C-alpha positions in Angstrom: 18.3 107.1 2.8 14.6 107.2 3.5 13.5 104.4 5.7 10.4 102.5 4.8 7.9 102.2 7.7 5.5 99.3 7.6 2.4 99.3 9.8 0.0 96.6 11.1 -2.8 95.9 8.6 -0.5 96.6 5.6 0.2 93.9 3.0 3.7 92.5 3.7 6.1 93.3 0.8 6.6 90.2 -1.3 10.2 89.0 -1.9 12.2 86.1 -3.2 15.6 85.4 -1.6 18.0 82.4 -1.7 18.0 79.9 1.1 21.0 77.8 2.2 20.4 75.5 -0.8 20.4 78.5 -3.2 16.7 77.9 -3.8 14.6 81.0 -4.2 12.1 81.2 -1.4 9.2 83.7 -2.0 6.8 85.1 0.6 3.9 84.5 -1.7 4.6 80.7 -1.6 3.4 80.7 2.0 -0.2 82.0 1.3 -2.5 80.1 3.7 0.1 79.9 6.4 1.2 82.3 9.2 4.7 83.6 8.6 7.1 84.6 11.4 9.6 86.8 9.5 12.6 87.7 11.6 15.5 89.9 10.7 18.8 89.6 12.5 22.2 91.4 12.2 24.8 88.7 11.7 25.4 84.9 11.6 27.4 83.4 14.5 27.1 86.4 16.8 25.9 85.7 20.3 22.4 87.2 20.2 21.7 86.0 16.6 22.9 82.5 17.5 20.7 82.3 20.6 17.7 83.6 18.6 18.2 81.1 15.8 18.6 78.2 18.3 15.4 79.3 20.1 13.4 79.4 16.9 14.8 76.0 15.9 13.8 74.5 19.3 10.3 76.0 19.0 9.6 75.0 15.3 7.2 72.2 16.3 5.1 74.8 18.3 5.0 77.1 15.4 4.0 74.3 13.1 1.0 73.6 15.4 -0.2 77.1 14.6 0.3 76.6 10.9 3.3 79.0 11.0 6.6 78.9 9.2 9.7 80.8 10.4 12.0 82.6 8.1 15.2 84.4 9.2 16.8 87.1 7.0 20.2 88.7 7.4 22.6 90.4 5.0 25.0 87.4 5.3 25.9 85.3 2.2 24.4 81.9 1.5 27.8 80.4 2.3 27.8 82.1 5.7 24.2 80.9 6.4 25.3 77.3 5.5 28.2 77.5 8.0 25.9 79.0 10.7 23.2 76.3 10.1 25.7 73.5 10.2 27.6 74.8 13.2 24.5 75.1 15.4 22.3 72.4 13.8 19.7 75.0 12.9 16.4 73.9 11.3 14.9 77.4 10.6 14.9 78.6 7.0 17.7 81.2 6.6 17.5 83.7 3.7 20.3 85.8 2.3 19.6 89.5 1.5 23.2 90.6 0.7 22.0 93.7 -1.3 19.6 94.8 1.5 16.5 95.0 -0.7 14.2 93.2 1.6 15.8 94.7 4.7 15.1 98.1 3.3 11.5 97.2 2.2 10.7 96.2 5.8 12.4 99.2 7.2 15.0 97.3 9.3 18.2 98.4 7.5 18.9 101.5 9.6 21.5 103.7 11.1 23.0 102.2 14.2 25.6 103.7 16.7 28.4 101.9 18.4 31.3 103.5 20.2 30.2 106.9 18.8 30.4 105.7 15.2 27.3 105.6 12.9 26.9 102.8 10.5 24.1 100.9 8.7 23.0 97.6 10.0 20.0 95.4 10.8 17.6 96.4 13.5 16.6 93.0 15.1 12.9 92.9 14.2 10.1 90.3 13.7 7.0 90.6 11.6 4.0 88.3 12.0 2.2 87.9 8.7 -1.2 86.3 8.5 -2.3 83.6 5.9 -3.6 86.4 3.6 -0.3 88.2 3.6 -1.2 91.1 6.0 1.1 92.3 8.8 -0.6 91.6 12.1 2.2 92.3 14.5 5.6 94.1 14.4 8.3 93.8 17.0 11.2 96.3 16.6 14.5 96.3 18.5 13.8 92.8 19.7 15.5 91.5 22.9 16.2 87.8 22.4 15.2 86.4 25.8 11.5 85.7 26.0 10.9 86.8 22.4 9.8 83.4 21.0 7.3 83.0 23.9 5.9 86.5 23.0 5.4 85.5 19.4 3.7 82.2 20.3 1.4 83.9 22.7 0.4 86.3 19.9 -0.3 83.4 17.6 -2.4 81.6 20.2 -4.5 84.7 20.7 -5.4 85.1 17.0 
């Protein structure tokens, strides 16, 4: 499988995915706003839970910068609902069970664990400007301090 590599300055690939209410959320609907698009491996795992909670706690700060936060993983809508309810998440979670968007953003990649190779989500965040251009990409994200890094970038723009 050839991995798509996006670069800063490129147009962000458009998509429409279902949220926890099964409503189709499309990237193009956010024209005129900053979009923090984050990809995470799996609902209810420690790092992903921490990341989603941090984003939820910081939503007001993102709003101050005219930014929306969208989280995408390959989990089902039902899984996202359980994840949202269990941790009282306010961030918009989108389900990409067929990996179309994950592949378009180049974050569905070969990973290794205990010597075995498998495909999974590389934790990544894309900052998309109000015109739909990618202005920053964070790959292989470490959760601690990541939200602050994104907010600092937004403040600098």
